[in-house]
VEXLUM-648718 format. One line per field, with one value per residue (C-alpha): residue number from 1; x, y, z. Coordinates in nm, 2 decimals. Layout:
nr [NUM, ...]
px [X, ...]
py [Y, ...]
pz [Z, ...]
# end
This chain:
nr [1, 2, 3, 4, 5, 6, 7, 8, 9, 10, 11, 12, 13, 14, 15, 16, 17, 18, 19, 20, 21, 22, 23, 24, 25, 26, 27, 28, 29, 30, 31, 32, 33, 34, 35, 36, 37, 38, 39, 40, 41, 42, 43, 44, 45, 46, 47, 48, 49, 50, 51, 52, 53, 54, 55, 56, 57, 58, 59, 60, 61, 62, 63, 64, 65, 66, 67, 68, 69, 70, 71, 72, 73, 74, 75, 76, 77, 78, 79, 80, 81, 82, 83, 84, 85, 86, 87, 88, 89, 90, 91, 92, 93, 94, 95, 96, 97, 98, 99, 100, 101, 102, 103, 104, 105, 106, 107, 108, 109, 110, 111, 112, 113, 114, 115, 116, 117, 118, 119, 120, 121, 122, 123, 124, 125, 126, 127, 128, 129, 130, 131, 132, 133, 134, 135, 136, 137, 138, 139, 140, 141, 142, 143, 144, 145, 146, 147, 148, 149, 150, 151, 152, 153, 154, 155, 156, 157, 158, 159, 160, 161, 162, 163, 164, 165, 166, 167, 168, 169, 170, 171, 172, 173, 174, 175, 176, 177, 178, 179, 180, 181, 182, 183, 184, 185, 186, 187, 188, 189, 190, 191, 192, 193, 194, 195, 196, 197, 198, 199, 200, 201, 202, 203, 204, 205, 206, 207, 208, 209, 210, 211, 212, 213, 214, 215, 216, 217, 218, 219, 220, 221, 222, 223, 224, 225, 226, 227, 228, 229, 230, 231, 232, 233, 234, 235, 236, 237, 238, 239, 240, 241, 242, 243, 244, 245, 246, 247, 248, 249, 250, 251, 252, 253, 254, 255, 256, 257, 258, 259, 260, 261, 262, 263, 264, 265, 266, 267, 268, 269, 270, 271, 272, 273, 274, 275, 276, 277, 278, 279, 280, 281, 282, 283, 284, 285, 286, 287, 288, 289, 290, 291, 292, 293, 294, 295, 296, 297, 298, 299, 300, 301, 302, 303, 304, 305, 306, 307, 308, 309, 310, 311, 312, 313, 314, 315, 316, 317, 318, 319, 320, 321, 322, 323, 324, 325, 326, 327, 328, 329, 330, 331, 332, 333, 334, 335, 336, 337, 338, 339, 340, 341, 342, 343, 344, 345, 346, 347, 348, 349, 350, 351, 352, 353, 354, 355, 356, 357, 358, 359, 360, 361, 362, 363, 364, 365, 366, 367, 368, 369, 370, 371, 372, 373, 374, 375, 376, 377, 378, 379, 380, 381, 382, 383, 384, 385, 386, 387, 388, 389, 390, 391, 392, 393, 394, 395, 396, 397, 398, 399, 400, 401, 402, 403, 404, 405, 406, 407, 408, 409, 410, 411, 412, 413, 414, 415, 416, 417, 418, 419, 420, 421, 422, 423, 424, 425, 426, 427, 428, 429, 430, 431, 432, 433, 434]
px [1.65, 1.35, 1.25, 0.85, 0.90, 0.63, 0.40, 0.55, 0.35, 0.01, -0.12, -0.47, -0.68, -1.00, -0.98, -0.80, -0.97, -0.78, -0.59, -0.80, -0.96, -0.76, -0.57, -0.20, -0.07, 0.05, 0.00, 0.27, 0.31, 0.38, 0.41, 0.29, 0.43, 0.15, 0.03, -0.33, -0.37, -0.53, -0.26, -0.22, -0.52, -0.70, -1.01, -1.14, -0.82, -0.78, -1.16, -1.07, -0.74, -0.95, -1.23, -0.96, -0.80, -1.09, -1.15, -0.85, -0.83, -1.14, -1.04, -0.71, -0.69, -0.38, -0.18, -0.17, -0.10, 0.06, 0.06, 0.32, 0.21, 0.41, 0.19, 0.28, 0.62, 0.84, 0.72, 1.02, 1.29, 1.09, 1.12, 1.49, 1.55, 1.42, 1.58, 1.86, 1.84, 1.73, 1.38, 1.15, 0.81, 0.75, 0.49, 0.64, 0.47, 0.75, 0.65, 0.72, 1.06, 1.16, 1.07, 1.32, 1.59, 1.45, 1.39, 1.78, 1.92, 1.82, 1.57, 1.28, 1.18, 1.09, 0.74, 0.74, 0.72, 0.45, 0.25, 0.27, 0.20, -0.12, -0.26, -0.22, -0.31, -0.10, -0.35, -0.63, -0.47, -0.55, -0.17, 0.16, 0.45, 0.76, 0.96, 0.83, 1.02, 1.33, 1.36, 1.14, 1.15, 0.84, 0.94, 0.56, 0.21, -0.04, -0.27, -0.38, -0.36, -0.35, -0.54, -0.50, -0.74, -0.91, -1.17, -1.35, -1.56, -1.92, -2.05, -1.78, -1.77, -2.18, -2.12, -1.86, -2.08, -1.80, -1.88, -1.81, -1.54, -1.58, -1.41, -1.27, -1.11, -0.71, -0.48, -0.60, -0.96, -0.82, -0.63, -0.92, -1.14, -0.89, -0.86, -1.21, -1.24, -0.98, -0.96, -0.63, -0.64, -0.81, -1.17, -1.30, -1.30, -0.91, -0.96, -0.84, -0.97, -0.78, -0.88, -0.63, -0.44, -0.11, 0.12, 0.44, 0.65, 0.57, 0.62, 0.68, 0.31, 0.18, 0.42, 0.55, 0.15, 0.19, 0.54, 0.41, 0.10, 0.27, 0.51, 0.83, 0.92, 1.12, 1.36, 1.49, 1.38, 1.78, 1.75, 2.08, 1.92, 1.73, 1.47, 1.33, 1.48, 1.36, 1.09, 0.81, 0.92, 0.96, 0.62, 0.47, 0.65, 0.58, 0.23, 0.24, 0.47, 0.20, -0.10, 0.11, 0.32, 0.14, -0.19, -0.23, -0.49, -0.30, -0.25, 0.12, 0.30, 0.29, 0.68, 0.64, 0.47, 0.11, -0.17, -0.25, -0.57, -0.70, -1.04, -1.25, -1.25, -1.45, -1.16, -1.01, -1.18, -0.98, -0.74, -0.54, -0.58, -0.60, -0.88, -0.85, -1.01, -1.33, -1.47, -1.35, -1.51, -1.84, -1.87, -1.64, -1.85, -2.14, -2.38, -2.06, -2.05, -2.10, -1.79, -1.72, -1.41, -1.28, -1.02, -0.73, -0.77, -0.52, -0.23, -0.25, 0.07, -0.06, -0.43, -0.32, -0.34, -0.14, -0.28, -0.16, -0.19, 0.08, 0.15, 0.13, 0.21, 0.34, 0.64, 0.78, 1.07, 1.44, 1.55, 1.83, 1.60, 1.36, 1.20, 0.93, 0.68, 0.71, 0.74, 0.42, 0.20, 0.36, 0.27, -0.11, -0.12, 0.00, -0.25, -0.55, -0.46, -0.47, -0.78, -1.12, -1.24, -1.04, -1.01, -1.39, -1.36, -1.11, -1.34, -1.69, -1.50, -1.30, -0.98, -0.81, -0.89, -0.92, -0.62, -0.83, -0.94, -1.26, -1.36, -1.26, -1.50, -1.83, -2.01, -1.93, -1.63, -1.80, -2.11, -2.16, -2.18, -1.93, -2.13, -1.77, -1.67, -1.61, -1.28, -1.09, -1.19, -1.11, -0.78, -0.66, -0.54, -0.34, -0.13, 0.23, 0.55, 0.75, 1.06, 1.13, 1.50, 1.69, 1.77, 1.42, 1.38, 1.72, 1.65, 1.35, 1.44, 1.73, 1.53, 1.23, 1.46, 1.60, 1.22, 1.15, 1.39, 1.10, 0.77, 0.93, 1.01, 1.38, 1.48, 1.33, 1.12, 1.45, 1.72, 1.53, 1.44, 1.83, 1.91, 1.68, 1.82, 2.22, 2.10, 1.89, 2.16, 2.41, 2.20, 2.13, 2.53, 2.59, 2.29, 2.52, 2.22, 2.02]
py [1.16, 1.18, 1.56, 1.72, 1.87, 1.71, 1.90, 2.19, 2.05, 2.07, 2.43, 2.57, 2.35, 2.18, 1.81, 1.59, 1.27, 1.13, 1.17, 1.31, 1.09, 1.19, 0.89, 0.85, 1.05, 0.74, 0.34, 0.21, -0.08, -0.03, -0.33, -0.30, -0.53, -0.63, -0.87, -0.77, -1.10, -1.48, -1.60, -1.40, -1.57, -1.24, -1.25, -0.94, -0.77, -0.95, -0.85, -0.50, -0.51, -0.73, -0.45, -0.16, -0.31, -0.33, 0.02, 0.12, -0.01, 0.13, 0.51, 0.46, 0.27, 0.32, 0.23, -0.17, -0.25, -0.56, -0.72, -0.92, -1.15, -1.11, -1.27, -1.58, -1.58, -1.31, -1.03, -0.80, -1.09, -1.14, -0.73, -0.74, -1.03, -0.86, -0.52, -0.74, -0.94, -0.54, -0.71, -0.44, -0.36, 0.04, 0.08, -0.11, -0.07, -0.19, -0.30, -0.06, -0.18, -0.14, 0.20, 0.39, 0.16, 0.22, 0.60, 0.58, 0.39, 0.61, 0.31, 0.55, 0.86, 1.20, 1.24, 1.54, 1.77, 1.50, 1.60, 1.97, 1.96, 1.71, 1.96, 1.66, 1.85, 1.60, 1.74, 1.48, 1.19, 0.99, 1.03, 1.08, 0.92, 1.12, 0.85, 0.94, 1.21, 1.39, 1.80, 1.86, 1.52, 1.28, 0.91, 0.78, 0.84, 0.60, 0.31, 0.12, 0.20, -0.05, 0.13, -0.04, 0.04, -0.24, -0.44, -0.58, -0.88, -0.69, -1.05, -1.11, -0.75, -0.81, -1.15, -1.08, -0.75, -0.52, -0.19, -0.15, 0.10, 0.44, 0.74, 0.86, 0.57, 0.59, 0.30, 0.28, 0.21, -0.02, -0.25, -0.26, -0.36, -0.62, -0.78, -0.81, -1.02, -1.27, -1.63, -1.67, -2.07, -2.29, -2.39, -2.74, -2.71, -2.65, -2.26, -1.96, -1.61, -1.28, -0.93, -0.83, -0.97, -0.78, -0.89, -0.87, -1.03, -0.68, -0.37, -0.13, -0.18, -0.24, -0.12, 0.16, 0.36, 0.35, 0.53, 0.76, 0.82, 0.86, 1.12, 0.90, 0.72, 0.40, 0.66, 0.99, 1.20, 1.25, 0.91, 0.91, 0.73, 0.47, 0.59, 0.31, 0.39, 0.73, 0.77, 0.80, 0.44, 0.28, 0.36, 0.24, -0.04, -0.14, -0.09, -0.41, -0.58, -0.53, -0.67, -1.01, -1.06, -0.94, -0.91, -1.19, -1.03, -1.02, -1.34, -1.49, -1.47, -1.85, -1.89, -1.81, -2.15, -2.00, -2.20, -1.94, -1.78, -1.60, -1.32, -1.53, -1.80, -1.59, -1.57, -1.22, -0.91, -0.68, -0.74, -0.45, -0.55, -0.38, -0.24, -0.52, -0.80, -0.61, -0.72, -1.08, -1.10, -0.94, -1.30, -1.51, -1.39, -1.36, -1.52, -1.62, -1.33, -0.93, -0.70, -0.37, -0.11, 0.11, 0.37, 0.29, 0.46, 0.79, 0.79, 0.93, 1.10, 1.34, 1.29, 1.14, 0.88, 0.76, 0.57, 0.35, 0.38, 0.15, 0.28, 0.02, 0.33, 0.31, 0.44, 0.45, 0.30, 0.42, 0.20, 0.30, 0.24, 0.46, 0.70, 1.01, 0.88, 0.56, 0.76, 0.95, 0.67, 0.49, 0.82, 0.81, 0.42, 0.57, 0.86, 0.58, 0.36, 0.66, 0.84, 0.80, 0.51, 0.28, 0.45, 0.38, -0.02, -0.04, 0.17, -0.06, -0.41, -0.29, -0.46, -0.18, 0.16, 0.40, 0.63, 0.94, 1.13, 1.22, 0.83, 0.75, 1.00, 0.91, 0.64, 0.37, 0.32, 0.46, 0.30, 0.04, -0.22, -0.26, 0.05, 0.26, 0.25, 0.64, 0.57, 0.53, 0.93, 0.98, 0.86, 1.07, 1.37, 1.10, 0.95, 0.82, 0.86, 0.53, 0.73, 0.44, 0.42, 0.18, -0.06, 0.02, -0.38, -0.46, -0.19, -0.36, -0.71, -0.59, -0.45, -0.71, -0.95, -0.78, -0.67, -1.06, -1.09, -0.88, -1.05, -1.40, -1.28, -1.30, -0.89, -0.65, -0.42, -0.14, -0.37, -0.50, -0.16, -0.04, -0.38, -0.27, 0.05, -0.07, -0.31, -0.07, 0.22, -0.04, -0.07, 0.34, 0.37, 0.12, 0.32, 0.63, 0.84, 0.79]
pz [-0.24, -0.34, -0.35, -0.35, -0.69, -0.83, -0.66, -0.87, -1.17, -0.94, -1.07, -1.05, -1.35, -1.38, -1.23, -1.48, -1.58, -1.82, -2.16, -2.45, -2.72, -2.96, -3.15, -3.22, -3.53, -3.68, -3.59, -3.33, -3.08, -2.74, -2.41, -2.11, -1.81, -1.59, -1.30, -1.32, -1.49, -1.39, -1.36, -1.06, -0.92, -0.84, -1.08, -1.08, -1.13, -1.44, -1.52, -1.51, -1.70, -1.98, -2.00, -1.97, -2.25, -2.48, -2.39, -2.49, -2.83, -2.84, -2.78, -2.96, -3.26, -3.37, -3.06, -3.04, -2.65, -2.60, -2.25, -2.05, -1.81, -1.50, -1.28, -1.04, -0.88, -0.78, -1.01, -0.86, -1.00, -1.32, -1.40, -1.34, -1.52, -1.84, -1.78, -1.74, -2.09, -2.29, -2.31, -2.07, -2.16, -2.24, -1.96, -1.63, -1.30, -1.02, -0.71, -0.38, -0.35, -0.62, -0.72, -0.60, -0.75, -1.14, -1.06, -0.95, -1.21, -1.50, -1.65, -1.67, -1.88, -1.67, -1.73, -1.59, -1.91, -2.06, -1.74, -1.81, -2.16, -2.06, -1.80, -1.52, -1.14, -0.98, -0.66, -0.82, -0.73, -0.39, -0.31, -0.49, -0.31, -0.29, -0.44, -0.76, -0.82, -0.76, -0.80, -1.09, -1.23, -1.22, -1.29, -1.25, -1.23, -1.04, -1.12, -0.84, -0.47, -0.22, 0.06, 0.43, 0.70, 0.95, 0.95, 1.30, 1.33, 1.42, 1.52, 1.76, 1.97, 2.01, 2.12, 2.35, 2.47, 2.40, 2.26, 1.89, 1.77, 1.78, 1.61, 1.96, 2.02, 2.16, 2.20, 2.55, 2.43, 2.17, 2.39, 2.67, 2.39, 2.22, 2.60, 2.61, 2.30, 2.38, 2.48, 2.42, 2.56, 2.32, 2.37, 2.40, 1.99, 2.02, 1.84, 2.02, 2.00, 1.96, 1.96, 1.72, 1.41, 1.32, 1.06, 1.25, 0.96, 0.73, 0.98, 0.74, 0.66, 1.02, 1.30, 1.06, 1.10, 1.50, 1.51, 1.25, 1.41, 1.79, 1.58, 1.53, 1.18, 1.10, 0.90, 0.93, 0.67, 0.55, 0.52, 0.77, 1.09, 1.22, 1.45, 1.61, 1.97, 2.02, 2.25, 2.03, 1.86, 2.18, 2.31, 2.02, 1.99, 2.32, 2.29, 2.01, 2.26, 2.56, 2.38, 2.25, 2.52, 2.83, 2.75, 2.50, 2.28, 2.00, 1.78, 1.83, 1.52, 1.39, 1.38, 1.76, 1.82, 1.74, 1.57, 1.27, 1.32, 1.08, 1.05, 0.83, 1.02, 1.27, 1.58, 1.55, 1.65, 1.45, 1.14, 0.96, 0.58, 0.32, 0.02, -0.22, -0.01, 0.09, -0.26, -0.21, 0.12, 0.07, -0.11, 0.12, 0.46, 0.37, 0.56, 0.84, 1.05, 1.02, 0.98, 0.90, 0.86, 1.07, 1.10, 1.35, 1.69, 1.79, 1.97, 2.31, 2.28, 1.98, 1.98, 1.56, 1.29, 1.03, 0.73, 0.45, 0.06, -0.11, -0.47, -0.76, -1.01, -1.43, -1.54, -1.89, -1.94, -2.12, -2.45, -2.65, -3.00, -2.85, -3.02, -2.94, -3.06, -2.86, -2.51, -2.64, -2.69, -2.37, -2.20, -2.34, -2.17, -1.86, -1.86, -1.95, -1.67, -1.40, -1.56, -1.49, -1.72, -1.59, -1.20, -1.17, -1.31, -0.98, -0.76, -0.88, -0.86, -0.52, -0.69, -0.52, -0.40, -0.66, -0.77, -0.81, -0.48, -0.60, -0.67, -0.34, -0.14, -0.40, -0.55, -0.62, -0.42, -0.12, -0.11, 0.18, 0.23, 0.42, 0.61, 0.67, 0.33, 0.39, 0.62, 0.30, 0.24, 0.63, 0.55, 0.30, 0.50, 0.73, 0.47, 0.59, 0.39, 0.36, 0.27, 0.02, -0.13, -0.34, -0.02, 0.16, 0.11, 0.22, 0.55, 0.63, 0.65, 0.87, 1.16, 1.08, 1.22, 1.54, 1.61, 1.60, 1.89, 2.11, 1.93, 2.04, 2.41, 2.38, 2.46, 2.59, 2.41, 2.47, 2.38, 2.03, 1.93, 1.98, 1.78, 1.52, 1.48, 1.49, 1.17, 1.00, 1.01, 0.89, 0.60, 0.56, 0.56, 0.29, 0.08, 0.16, 0.23, -0.07]
# end
């Protein structure tokens, strides 16, 4: 399992902002597989990558960086096909469900010696996921961070006479406000209105924060037990189920027969979403209604919150015909993408959360609008560990199917949690604790 060995490289050094400007000793070509391209449909990310590549060429003229367009379709399958064919790029950015796999199968270069030589302080980063390391070995450095927060429709709150979200809110205040915001029966225009919108098909991204804030988790620290039927987890699952089935303040999932509702349509009070949506919404929602960001309210049991920073790191692949010069050049690329020049581009365009802590808390990323951009700085000290492992995708798919019976009203929370626990444990047994 991933251990905390990466922290040992975070010695007391001046803040690291990126690689030196010293060019490579001799011309060399390395490749980078990325989905931050126009083909993926995310124009801000494509523009950031174009600017980053131009700047890299200026700073490191002896390193030719070729990019492989991995946007569109299934990114994970594309990457797997490249490894199967032996055509993987020198630098890759696996998605969160693949990072443990490539770490465990020997596909990646240990970056720890290079990090030590470069005197990189890992504490300068927004978050270093435990899945990136095993013992003293480190396999990734960050590039992009998908911070999940809650959006709220300020106009809807004001129209319904509901006080705006406050820092002091607990789940109780949250539930009360969501209920007041809701009109689950369609009005004369055929439009229902809901206080909450949560993607129940992605519980590791939307439900797990409830579990962790309440003192629970979906998997034990030793990766041997699913924890969805503990007291802490049951309380969290019951809170969500009550909003959906009792209060009807949580928009029903489309699969259960509910009409799909969207925050952007103005019919949702509060929605969990990623930082990558902020830049686009500043444009698409202009003139439609006022909105802002809010921190997840506190668990009444613990008085705590839990925050998510999904990680999109870069790693260097092992290649049979590789050389020290190739790895050193590839590490220059990885450092550069994690450094201040590129992270400032991300901060300005808000295509995601910057990977450097100082940029999360300062201008331009922390500047309004929206007014509550400082919510991301407040999230830094409550980031949850997903506890990724090689079969994490299969694990979450197994228990998600069982939890769906709760959301669809087929079984009680207790029965659904027991079934989800059994389904998760079957995958953990197959993984053998890793």
